[in-house]
N, C-alpha and C positions, 0 to 999 in steps of 0.2 A: 333808126325813129320809126317809126312807126304807120302805116300810109294807109289810106283811108280812102273807099272810091267811092267820087261824088260823080254821075251823067258818065262822062270823058276825063274828068281830071281826077290829080291822084293828088290829094292831099295829105298835109301831115295828120298825122292823127292830133299834137298836143299844138294849136293854134296862141302865135303873141297877140294877144291882148293889152290894145295904150292904152288903157284910163288909169293903171294906177303906176304909169310911170314913176323912175327915178326923180323926185325936187329939190331943189335947193331951200334949206334952211326953212322946210317943212311947209311952204308956200307952192302948195297945187297945183298952185297956174302961172307958177317957176317953171317949166323942166328941163331940171340936168342934159343940154342934148349931147354930152362929151360919151354921157355915162352910158342916157338911154342907147348910142349908136354902139356904145363897142357892148353890148345887151343884143344889138339889131344882126351883128358880124356875127359874135357866137351864135345865136339863134338858126341864121345863116347857113353854119358853115356845120349848124348838129344835122339838119334840112330840115326844122320848119319854112313853110313855104307861105302858110297864112295868117295872115294880118288886118289885126282888126281895129279899126277908129272907131269914132264918132264926131259931130259937128261937135258935141257940148262939153266931152274930157277935158279934163285941164283948162275951162275955165275957155274953153274955145280954141285949144292951141294945142292940143295933138294932135286934130289932121296935119296943122305947119308941120311942127316939129318932125310929124311921121316923113309929110312930103318932102323934107330934107337930105332926110336920114337914106328913107329907100330909092331916093336919085342915085344913091351911087351902085347900084345893082341895074342890071338888063330887068325889063317891065315882063318883060316874060319866065321871071325867074321865081315873080312871086305874085299870088292873089293877093289882092288888096279888097276887105269889104268896110262898108262904111255904111249912116244911116239918114232918115229922113226926118228932125230933129219937129215930129208931128205931134207931141207932145210938150208943147207951148204951140196952140191954138193960129195964134195972131202971124207964125211961121206959114199956114197956111196958105196965104197971102201974097209970098213971097218964093213959090215955089223955085219959079227959076231961075229968081236970084240968087238961093243956098247952094241950087246943085250944079250952077254956074262957078257959085265962089270955091265948093267941096272938090271939084277937078284944079281950081288954080293955087289949090292951097294943098293936094298931094299933088301936083304935079304928075296929071298925068288925065290921056283924052276918054279911058273904060272904069269903069268900080266892076273887079269881077261878081262880088260877092255884095248889092242893094239893100238897106232894110226897109225899112216902115217901122222906124224905135219903138220902142215902150206902149206896145196898144196894151191899156191898163182903162179905167171906170173914168179916169178923168178926161179921158181923148176918148173913146172909143162915138161919142156918134159924131166927132170932127173927122176920126180916119170912115167914117164909113159913107161920108161928100163922097159922092163918086169923082170930083173933080181930079184931085189926089192920087186917085188906081189910074187914071184915064193918061195923065202926064205921064206918071211913073210906065205904064205900057206905051209912050210915042220915043222916052230913050228909050227904051230895051230895044223898039225895032228900028230905033239908029245906031243902034250897038256899044250906047254909051252905060248900056248896064245890061251887063253879060246875066246873069242869075238874080230871081227880083223875089223878096222873102221878108221875112218880119220876126218882133223880134218882144217876145210878149212877158208881163211882173204882172197881168189885172189875173183876173177868178178866171175859176174852169167856162165862166155862163158868156164874160167877157170873150174870150177868145173862141167860143163855139158861137157866138155873132160876127164876129172878124170873118172868117173863117167861112160860113153860108153865105157870105157878102161875096169875097173874095179867095174861096177854095184855087179856082182856075187859074190865077194866076199868080199863086202861091208857091214855090218851085224848094222851100225850108220852113225852119224855124226855127230861131233860136231861144233857148228856153232854159231856167234858171232848173240844174236837173243835179241832188246831189242826194246823198243816202239818210238827210236828214232830214233832207223836203219832201223826198219820195211819199211821205203822208201830212208829213207838219202843213206845207201848201197845199198838198191834195200835188202832186208831179206826177202821181201815178194818174188818175184822171186825162194830165193835160198831156200824155203824153201814148194814151191809150185811147183820142183823141184823130192827135195827129195820125196815129196808124191806121183809126178808122180811113180818113185821108189820102195814108199813101205818100205824106210829107215829112219825110227826113229829120236827120233836127243839127242843131250845134248846143254843144252846152256849151250857157254862163253860172260862173259861182260854184264854181263845183266843191270850194271851199269856203263856200256863204260868205265872199270876204276874211277870208279868214281865220276866220271863229271856229274851224273842222281841221283846224292844221295843227292846234294843237287840243288836249283834252283831257280831264280831270284824271289822276294817279289812275284810278280803279278803272276807265275806262284805258286806257292805254294797254297797263297789262293784259288784260284780255286778249286786244290786237298783241300784243308782244309775243303771245304765250303763241298767237295761230298762224305769225310769220312775221318769229326775229329780227331778219335779218329786212325787215318791212320798216317806211318811217311815217309817221301817219301823216303827213300827209299822203305820202303816197297810195295808201288805203282810198281815199276816196276819186283817186282817179283810177283804180283797176277794180272800185263797182264800176263805174263808170266804163271801162273796157268789158265789159258784159254787156251794157248795151249795144246791137248787133245796128240798130239804124241812127247810135249818133257818130258821124262824119267826124265832127271833129270837138275837141275840146278846150275850149277857150279859159285860156292863164295871165291874170293884169299879173306880173310879174316886176317886183320894186328894184329887186337891187341884180345882179347875176350868179351870188351864190340861192338863192330861188331857183334860177332859171337854170341853171346846169341839175339844181334837186328833179328837174321836171321830165330835161332829157333826157338826165339817167333811167326815170321813173318808166320815159315812154318807150325806150329804148327795147323791152320787150312788152312781150301781152301774156301779161299771168289776171284771169278777170276773175273775184270772187268769186269763190265756189258757192253750191248750198247754203253751210256750216255758217260762213264768213259773211254771209250776206244777213244771215239770223240776228250774227252776232253784235252785227250795226245795227242792224235795224233795233237790239234791244235797246243799249247806249244809245241808242238815238232816243225813246223812253223816257229813258232817265233824266238825257238833257232835257227837255223841254218842261217851261214855267206856263204860270197859266193857271186853267181848266182845262176836262178831259173832252171840251166839243166832241161831238159827233157827226155834226152837221145834221143830223134828224128832223129839222125842225117843228118834233109839234112842240112847238113852246110858240109858233109863231102866231098858229090859229087859236092863241088864246092873248097878244095882247095888244091891247086897246089899245097905245100908238101909233100900230103897228111897224113896229119896232126891230133890224133883220135880226135878229140878236142873234143865230149863228155866224154871221157875218163881222159881227162889231166884236164877236168872242174869238173874232179868227184874228182882227189889228191890235187886240189886246194881247190875245197870248204871244202875237208878232213883234207888239210896242217891250212889252215882256222882257224875249230873248236877245234883241240887237239893241237895247237900251233907247229905241225910235230911232231906229231903222227907217231906210231909203222908203222900200213899201211902203211898211207901216203909215210911212208920211202921206203919200202919195193916195192911201187904200183910205183915211180916213178923212183925205178934202175934199173928196168927191161924197163924204158922206153929209146929205144936206141939214140945215144948223135944226129942223122939227125934227129929225129922227137920232141924232148923234144918242151916245147914252147917258147923259143928262136930262133925256126928253124919256129916262127911264121911270115909273112915279113908283117904283116896290114895293106894289099890289102885291106881285106877289104867289098867280096867274100861271106864272110863263113857269117857276119853281118848284110846279106841283105837280107837273106836265111833263116834267125831263129828268127824263130816265138816267140820267148821270147824277144826280141830285147837284146840279150846279147851283150855288149861291150867286145868282144870277146880279141880283141888286145888288147887292155887297160889291161886286166884278166889273160892276156897271159906277156906280161912287169909287172907286179904284180910277178907274180907267179913267171918268170926267179928271182926276183929280191931275190925274198922268200927266192930260192932256195942258190943263189949267198951266204947269207951271214946263211946258212946253213949247208956250206961247213965248 
């Protein structure tokens, strides 16, 4: 197992994510605890020492199960991370209750890493309220939180607002990063922002929920020609090994085979070369669905409805690529009704200004139909 330094800690480069544990009969709320325990034991014996869970994972059962499993090991033998569920604003009225309950569920009296969970457009105004941060500072001062950070699924602008308010408190960030999202979700700008603040990061969604674990045949042929012995999932991890400031890469593994394959990958440090990185980005371009918006924002100067056209097109693309995945749904839920794609009157003013000649009104009509079917 490869290891990375975070302050005075030596952390396994591969972290064990507890969001996609094995389940019974396809019911994500019913964790197969025996299978999960076998996986944790294999992880421990293979040198993995970072375990990540959260209040909401597996219908609020992940923390409980992980607490029971990890109780079999010395508390000093692993690092435990969980998160405050502020994505639900109601939970901000239950800070002490939730934090105390998390300790009970995880059977611990401190968290090595504690995160403000999922900073995004839906909750940023609530997270900017100083009460939560003051509470977390108190827990840190009491030794119940060793290291405080945040995870982010929101836009660059939202992430920037959060850091402008609380960067001095944040020791690390958990960010969605992979070779597809480097441009698609503008992960590049988010990484650069973290570097400006000197904040190292943990990577989540290295395989984008499994979508990068297998690729079209022509794409796989390109990668196999470059590294014949490398598996397709391993390419995503090799890409992330090229980021010196990524100190843990989380993987939500659902079975022993996935775990063992990832452990094998992280036995060596073999980051992608410049040539290989270019090949990955070229494949990413070929996988993108939707419209080629570059967010130049020329269009927004002419829209009589004041729509945030680039953001809506980003969400449209995200919907198409993920078939309405969680990020797309979170993003669209934060858009006011009068600013939804359905508000477009098809005047064509934005289209006349678009350097990419994007048929915006057509895209918005299609997006509106997608959202209707998704209700």
